[in-house]
C-alpha positions in Angstrom: 96.1 83.0 164.0 95.0 85.4 161.3 91.9 83.4 160.3 90.7 80.6 158.1 92.3 80.5 154.6 91.0 78.3 151.8 93.5 77.5 149.1 91.8 76.2 146.0 94.1 74.3 143.6 93.5 73.3 140.0 95.3 70.9 137.6 98.2 73.2 136.7 101.9 72.5 137.1 102.5 75.0 139.8 100.5 72.9 142.2 103.6 70.8 142.7 105.2 73.8 144.5 102.4 74.3 147.0 103.8 71.9 149.7 107.3 73.3 149.8 106.9 76.9 148.8 103.4 78.1 149.7 102.3 76.0 152.8 105.3 77.1 154.8 104.6 80.8 154.0 101.0 80.4 155.0 102.0 78.8 158.3 104.6 81.5 159.0 101.9 84.1 158.6 99.6 82.3 161.0 96.7 81.2 158.8 94.6 78.1 159.5 94.7 76.6 156.0 92.2 74.3 154.3 93.0 73.1 150.8 90.3 72.4 148.2 91.1 70.8 144.9 89.4 70.2 141.6 88.9 66.5 140.8 91.3 67.0 137.9 94.0 68.3 140.1 93.7 65.2 142.3 93.9 62.9 139.3 96.8 64.7 137.6 98.9 65.5 140.6 98.2 62.8 143.2 101.7 63.0 144.8 101.4 66.7 145.4 97.8 66.3 146.8 99.0 63.6 149.2 101.9 65.7 150.3 99.6 68.7 150.9 97.3 66.5 153.0 100.3 65.1 155.0 101.6 68.6 155.7 98.3 70.2 156.7 97.1 67.1 158.6 93.8 67.4 156.8 92.3 65.8 153.7 92.3 67.9 150.6 88.7 68.6 149.9 87.2 67.7 146.6 83.6 67.3 147.7 81.1 68.2 150.4 81.5 67.0 154.0 79.8 63.7 153.3 83.1 62.4 151.8 85.3 63.3 154.8 82.9 63.5 157.7 83.2 67.2 158.7 82.2 70.6 157.3 84.7 73.3 156.6 84.7 76.5 158.7 83.7 79.6 156.7 86.9 81.2 155.3 88.2 84.7 156.1 90.0 84.7 152.8 90.4 82.5 149.7 93.3 82.0 147.3 92.7 80.2 144.0 96.1 79.1 142.7 97.3 77.8 140.5 94.1 78.6 138.5 93.4 77.0 135.2 91.6 78.5 132.2 88.7 76.2 132.9 88.2 77.3 136.5 88.7 81.0 135.8 86.2 81.1 132.9 83.6 78.9 134.5 83.8 80.9 137.8 83.4 84.2 135.9 80.3 82.8 134.1 78.8 82.0 137.5 78.8 78.2 137.0 78.8 76.0 140.0 79.0 72.6 138.5 81.6 71.2 140.8 82.5 71.4 144.5 85.3 74.0 144.0 83.1 76.2 141.8 80.2 76.0 144.2 82.5 77.1 147.0 84.0 79.9 144.9 80.5 81.2 143.9 79.5 81.1 147.6 82.5 83.0 148.9 82.3 85.5 146.0 78.7 86.2 147.1 79.8 86.6 150.7 82.3 89.2 149.8 85.2 87.3 151.3 88.7 88.6 150.1 89.7 86.4 147.2 92.9 86.4 145.1 93.4 84.3 142.0 96.8 83.3 140.4 96.3 82.1 136.9 98.7 79.5 135.5 97.7 79.7 131.8 99.5 78.9 128.6 99.7 81.4 125.8 97.1 79.7 123.6 94.4 79.7 126.3 95.3 83.3 127.3 94.6 84.4 123.7 91.1 83.1 123.8 88.7 86.1 124.0 86.8 84.6 127.0 89.9 84.5 129.2 90.6 88.3 129.4 86.9 89.1 129.8 86.7 86.5 132.6 89.6 88.2 134.4 87.8 91.5 134.0 84.6 90.1 135.4 86.4 88.7 138.4 88.1 92.1 139.0 84.7 93.8 138.9 83.5 91.4 141.6 86.4 92.4 143.8 88.6 89.4 143.2 92.3 90.3 143.2 93.9 89.0 140.1 97.7 88.3 140.6 99.5 87.6 137.3 103.0 86.1 137.7 106.0 87.6 135.7 106.0 84.7 133.3 102.3 84.5 132.7 100.9 83.5 130.4 103.6 81.0 129.7 104.6 78.7 126.8 103.2 75.2 127.2 105.8 73.0 128.8 108.0 75.9 130.0 108.9 76.2 133.7 106.9 79.3 134.5 105.9 77.8 137.8 109.5 78.4 139.0 108.5 82.0 139.7 104.9 81.7 140.6 103.7 84.6 142.7 102.9 82.8 145.9 103.8 85.6 148.3 102.0 88.2 146.2 98.8 86.1 146.4 98.9 86.0 150.1 99.7 89.7 150.3 96.7 90.4 148.1 94.2 88.8 150.6 96.0 90.2 153.6 96.3 93.8 152.5 93.7 94.1 149.7 96.5 94.8 147.2 96.8 93.2 143.8 
């Protein structure tokens, strides 16, 4: 086993691919994976979240240990993907107003290798806060991995070529 990997998912369409495209790759590379999700991801993509829990054999975490009865081990690496505009910008502002953002603030402060894969539509990507948020995360040492079709047009299947392997490479090798 390489170590403990947190995968943080947000309410973006690419989350539907995590069970069949990303979890097998993570397992193949020998990580002990724990999936955390925003509350919105759980409400928008309940089928994907259930499938993730079934495949990992663990509940998808949306809150502290009081909701599932155990604490997570500290991670050796974190991948935030698919990452929404909301999560990227709040994280870069240092906000910790949700379970996921609290965990991201903590792991950023610990210096754990982190990679983020935004899944952002063109309109959000044009907002001035977005690019400055990515730059802030880069300055903090977060590896920002932008897929070939990002930002994407709303409703277009950019998730079909989401950079899952590149995200895993980024935390394993320090590349971006």
